[in-house]
Phi, psi and omega in degrees: 000134183285164180296324181294319181293318179293333179292334183273352180298140179291150179271132180256138175281147178294141179281350181259126177264124179296139183297131174266116182304141178244132183238081184298140178273148177287154184208150176241151179160181185296314182287329175295323178293321177298318180295321176297318181296317179294320180298316179295319176299312181296315179295320176302318177292310187295312187274335186262338186302319180296341181264356183283118179287149181210115186284132177227150176293324177216121179129174185289152179270058178230134189299317181228121180213128178257098183270095181289319181297318176278355180057046180217140174250123176259117179232094184055240183273358182260127173252121182256122181265170182300328181289347181262016188294340177296343176296329179297318178300318177298319179294320178295321178297316178298316182296317182294310182288334174292321175297316179298316182298312182293321180296319179299331183262312190241019175069214188268048179293331176299316181294321183284338188234328193241345186292140181303320180299319179293314182298316182285325178296322177301316180293319180294323176292324177297319177297318180299314179292325179297320183273317189257344181103182182281193193308306184297319178298320180291322179296314181296321180293322179294325182274344183287153175292158182295129178216178180297321180296316181292318177299319181297313183289317178294322177295317179298320178298310184292325179293320177292318174305312184296323178296317179293319180297317181295315182291335174293310178296317181292324178296321176298318178298328181295339178290345186252011178201166177293119194302313182297314180291320180294321177302315179295313183295323183298315185270358169257003178079014183249010178284155177296155182304317179304332179294316180290318181295318179293315180297317178297314182300312182290327176299313181294316181291325177292319179297318182288312186291313183273334181264322187250311184282310177051250187295338181290334175298312183289324185279319187249330190261327186278122179290340183298326179299333185273321185259356182294337177296334180292340179265352180276152167219185186291348179256001181289135180292131177224161168276118186221152176264129178281091186296323180299317180282324183285333185254318190047217186277328188251009175077196185277144177211137179291156179297131178209175181304129181090349180228034181271312182279153182299316180298324180293323180291322178295318182293328180274356182074023180261143182289162178287340180289122181265011174056043179284334180079006180298325179297324180287320185292333181269351185290122181291343180251002171073029179260165172253108185296344181287350178271009178099177180296132181227147185296339179287339184294127180259010175058041177281345174069013177292334176291332175292314175302319181294313182294318180295329175298315179291317180300320180293322182296324183259009176061044172254160175297140177284170173096014176295324165246130187201169169282120181207194176223166180298323179291321179296320179296329181260015180055043177248161180299146181249130178238097185293324185252088175280175181299325181293312182289327175297320178298316176301316183295320180293324177295318178300312181298311181299312180295324177294317177297315179297319178293317178297319178295319181295321181288316186286335184251011180293146182275157177281345180223135177239142178222133176236145183233131179223129182280138175283119193268352182232104353275169178296321180208163173224153179259120182280172184298328180273007178093353178292152177260131182242136170242152176240146182225150171253123182243124178249133182236131177246124175263112181260010181281168182269007178215165178295137184231151175250135181228163173228128181259132181222158175237129181223161171125347178234135183300134178058036178283140175241148179210161179216129180251128177241131014277341182196150179285324176277123190243135173234126182232134177289159180300132179078006183255159178226160182210149180251137182233144175260125182240125174259130178236128177224144184222144172293140183302330182292344179265007178244118185266349185210171184296322182235128182233126181278141174212184187223137167267135180238147177238119182248152179266190185295336179271007181066024172274133177288121182251336180217135173237139176222125181284148179216168181234130178265125181259132181228165175301154175297134179303146180303143180093354179259000000 
């Protein structure tokens, strides 16, 4: 290709947009106070729960502990065994449909108030403001050439970020081991490798996500931002700018002579928005809410606090930016509970009831019976027919228990349990037993005969029954 031809090729723009740094301004108000309260509660639970003592008859004295080696999860008075892992599926179903239900009614309040990314970014921005100053000071520092002052402030910021990120990762690790012992082992170099790997991974990801990436996580990495619109309808609560009031006929205008009082602006057809830009400056994702609903908006409501602060200062009615819905803005009927949201709610209620019922009615002992299929039966030297079974028993009690396994239901039935008929199981332990059952053929009237395995406790009370089937040769003549 000649130089002239290549010079005529069209220029293509890059598909990647370089990140524009965002320097959110601090703001005070009702929603900012709510966010602080939720942040303190969430941090208190996350960081203090591994250190909360909890007395148990058998098990560690830690309120929440996920014991992978022992295959048990301790959650206050509830002990979850490996066999109860289906509870996790129920919990995930409840969490997912609860999120859908809340989103259908109140928009992205989870993102704005409860999401880990939001909570940790809030703390990282607080540290940034504490060390570097508010918005204007941070912008000047970022644009200033490197100096001793800039290096000192940036280093202090990053070190504090790193401290919070490390304690975040280490606190997560504490949930998987006894906190006091793990703390000692970790800093003496004797902790298991997964403890160091998990802490390092979460330290780095927290530092990057909350300190460097921030709004890009919500905009580009989080899938919720993309599909949350499918759960919205015209009655869903959103953070919205009242364009009719803010713009009126002649749009936004800054306060000036003859347009200072609210009544003067109404008479002149000028909107209540004075174009101060405060709502944009406080937005953690850097959008202008006055441009309408945008998928980047996390419904944190800080723009509401900012706008209400300005409206109060100039004695205008509040609520120019507020929690509302598309129908409310257009003076149409609002239906908070649509068929879709009612469906989400019913799934949450049903799943919660089933999960609660499963937890409250679970037995302290579980027994499963499986027939050895190869061969289905054998004929012994005395002519008796023998079947073999595998019986597994799980002791979910908090103390060692004694059991006795028996087989009943067929006349003159004989059985043998190996290693022993008298069974002792430690708390949270399980054991597999081989059971031989044999019966004289004259006591078997058909090819398949039902009988029952029973498990009795030390008081000879039957605590578990499991049905089984004895297989014999087909009777002669059939």
